[in-house]
C-alpha positions as CSV (number, residue, x, y, z in Angstrom):
1,M,0.0,0.0,0.0
2,L,2.8,2.5,0.9
3,A,5.6,1.0,-1.1
4,N,5.6,3.8,-3.6
5,A,4.5,6.7,-1.4
6,P,7.0,9.6,-1.0
7,V,8.5,9.8,2.5
8,T,9.1,12.9,4.5
9,T,11.4,12.9,7.6
10,L,10.1,15.4,10.2
11,L,12.7,16.9,12.5
12,P,11.8,19.0,15.6
13,V,13.8,22.3,16.0
14,I,13.9,24.8,18.8
15,D,15.2,27.7,16.6
16,L,14.1,27.4,13.0
17,K,16.4,30.2,11.8
18,R,19.5,28.6,13.4
19,A,18.5,25.1,12.1
20,R,18.0,26.5,8.6
21,D,21.4,28.0,8.6
22,F,22.9,24.6,9.5
23,Y,20.9,22.6,7.0
24,E,21.5,25.0,4.1
25,N,25.0,26.4,4.8
26,K,26.7,23.4,6.5
27,L,25.0,20.5,4.9
28,G,24.1,22.1,1.6
29,L,20.5,20.9,1.4
30,R,18.3,22.6,-1.2
31,P,15.5,24.6,0.4
32,V,12.0,24.1,-1.0
33,G,10.3,26.6,1.3
34,L,8.1,27.4,4.2
35,K,4.7,25.5,4.4
36,P,1.6,27.2,5.7
37,D,1.7,25.0,8.8
38,G,5.2,26.4,9.8
39,K,7.3,23.5,8.5
40,F,10.4,24.4,6.4
41,V,11.0,21.8,3.7
42,Y,14.2,20.6,2.0
43,A,14.5,18.4,-1.1
44,G,17.0,15.5,-0.6
45,G,18.4,13.0,-3.0
46,G,16.2,10.3,-4.5
47,G,13.0,12.2,-3.8
48,A,13.6,12.3,-0.1
49,V,12.1,15.3,1.8
50,I,13.2,16.7,5.2
51,A,10.9,19.0,7.0
52,L,12.0,21.1,10.0
53,F,9.2,22.0,12.4
54,P,9.4,24.4,15.4
55,K,8.9,22.6,18.7
56,E,9.4,24.1,22.0
57,G,12.1,22.1,23.8
58,G,13.1,20.3,20.6
59,T,13.8,16.6,20.8
60,K,15.4,14.3,23.3
61,A,15.8,11.3,21.0
62,E,19.0,9.3,21.5
63,H,18.9,7.6,18.1
64,T,19.8,8.5,14.5
65,A,17.0,10.6,13.0
66,V,18.3,10.8,9.4
67,S,21.1,9.0,7.6
68,F,22.5,10.3,4.3
69,Q,24.1,7.7,2.0
70,V,27.4,8.9,0.5
71,K,29.7,7.4,-2.0
72,D,33.0,8.3,-0.1
73,I,32.6,8.7,3.6
74,G,36.1,10.0,4.1
75,A,35.6,12.8,1.6
76,A,32.2,13.6,3.0
77,V,33.5,13.8,6.5
78,K,36.3,16.1,5.3
79,A,33.9,18.4,3.4
80,L,31.4,18.6,6.2
81,K,34.1,19.4,8.7
82,T,35.3,22.2,6.4
83,N,31.8,23.5,6.6
84,G,31.9,23.5,10.4
85,V,30.1,20.2,11.2
86,V,31.4,18.6,14.4
87,F,31.4,14.8,14.4
88,E,30.7,12.5,17.3
89,D,33.4,10.0,18.4
90,Y,32.6,6.7,20.2
91,D,34.6,4.0,21.9
92,F,32.2,1.4,23.1
93,P,32.3,-2.4,22.7
94,G,31.1,-3.0,19.2
95,L,31.2,0.7,18.3
96,K,34.5,2.5,17.9
97,T,35.1,5.4,15.6
98,V,38.5,6.0,13.9
99,N,38.7,9.4,12.3
100,H,35.0,9.8,13.1
101,V,34.0,6.7,11.1
102,C,33.1,3.2,12.3
103,V,32.4,0.0,10.4
104,L,29.1,-1.6,11.1
105,G,28.6,-4.8,9.2
106,A,28.3,-3.8,5.5
107,E,28.6,-0.1,6.0
108,K,30.8,2.7,7.3
109,A,29.1,5.4,9.4
110,A,29.8,8.7,11.0
111,W,27.4,10.7,13.3
112,F,26.9,14.4,14.1
113,K,24.2,16.5,15.7
114,D,22.4,19.4,14.2
115,T,22.1,22.7,16.0
116,E,18.9,21.4,17.7
117,G,20.3,18.1,19.1
118,N,19.0,15.8,16.4
119,Y,21.4,13.0,15.6
120,L,22.3,12.8,11.9
121,C,24.5,10.2,10.1
122,I,26.3,9.7,6.9
123,H,26.9,6.2,5.7
124,E,28.7,4.4,2.9
125,D,27.8,0.9,1.8
126,I,30.9,-1.3,1.6
127,A,29.5,-4.7,0.6
């Protein structure tokens, strides 16, 4: 029933202006515009849509909200760091980053937070 339905990822933000600056100038997402309900929408690759919505207090989620697939994670980390993105580093059993990247099964991944505390990820398939 929903196999061909377009998907929109909704991300809560405390400060829409600050979040927009991050998504546009640090991540390079293409803005679509402000919706009448207050959401600000971005067009992603492959028809994906990301919508930022103002929410007092933001989010407290401790999981990855969005993961962007990239062809070369090393190059993507370098480019994003140049734009001011700060990556998370982990050293847990089964999850250790080296140069901000870890290998998880058939992919490499690196995480960072947006200005509002949402966890975002870039990943590269390696299998």
